[in-house]
C-alpha angles and dihedrals in degrees: 000000000000127000117240131198087257091056092053092046091053093044089056092046094050093048090050093051090048096051100036103037139043093233089121095048098247095314118161127228131210091081119162124264131187112243106210093194098050093033092226143102117260136184120237129178093225093057114084121226113266094252091054099045094107088063088069084084134071104273097235094059103038101099091038090055093048091049093047093051092047093045094053096033094239120174121239118230112256094006093126091054101036098033092218135078151255093027118251091214106124090205093055111135090203090059090041090057094045091048089055104038113020094082087059094053095104099029108082094173092058092049090047088055093057096038094051089063087061101031108026093184095065109103104173141024113219135203116278114267094215104039109073125218118290122209132206130182108236130160091359089300135102109243124199120223124195127203117229098179123049117199124215091011120205130159129185091324091161091067102025097048102012090242122156098240143009099206109148110255099001137090098334141066101298124168121213096231137000136196131187116209145166123229130215089265095059091255119144110229130200113211115195114188120204115193127203129176120165098350122134124168139206126202104263119200095254099116097110091042092054096039095084092047095046093049092048099046115015119017098074091051094058089060093059112117091237095054120110088209109090094217127309107303122205087239089065090072092074133061136287090023090050090059094045092050094050091048090051090052093049093055091044093051092048088055103037109021109025100148114236091353092281093158101099098222137038116274120190103164144347139227115205112213119192113191114203135152114259092230094057092092095175097058091041088057092048090053090051088050090052094048098047093074099042119111091224112028094183090072088074119066120184119194141167113250092237091054092048092059100035093103087065093063089091094051109094090199087070099042091109092049094048091049091050095048092047091051098044105033117003129073 
């Protein structure tokens, strides 16, 4: 993955916040990070020390996130390389996504407020079809809690996409966040949310290496009449379009080719949301390149994270979250 001007600007911002404020609760930088190219450990200011890595997340969600990832056996980004989790990388898009969305996970009305700005026809956010009910003991009663945002979403990838695994967050088509909703026409909508932060990509010479996998798993699916992908394009061999295309196929297979009706709820359509900062020009260009060949471009919505959460500014319950996000990430 190449480094863009936006990456370096955000790296400098995060380092400044780390060293000049107490947003990270006294955490220290100069943590170690595995350099894949050099095959060695290196120290970087924007990497938190291992013992401080949990402070990479908004304080009120830290323990709940850890419990959630443990409960659903979700893989942490970079854990195989760094051997600790969550990552202490202040530029992690996984952490960026969790910091923005996790506090909304059990609040369907809050998420409905932000999603209706992008999808006005959505009338209701429904419980996650892959996260089961949680129970807490409160006021001498057992209280049921539903999850309305699933993180690192996968579903039956082995059958639907012929992938080797469907472990959430690892070595398969996995989507950063996922919401299940109903629209005003009574249609049930899948909402996969892909989250980008400082990423920028260059075309690596992996075409031949991927060709066998693509032919075996994905190419025929793009030729189906219901697919929004108008055939498999050469651009799809390279990230991030490779990710976007596979996520599209997973949604389409859940809707149109779910074997034996295994998906636990009804699914009629999907809306693919890609969250990315407006200032990350490289990723914005990649998204436009993905959209240009789609049969229906309206099925992909791209939005800046600040714009996505803007409707919550009037909600006092989220004052602390908005202040944190403004300080750490937004202008």
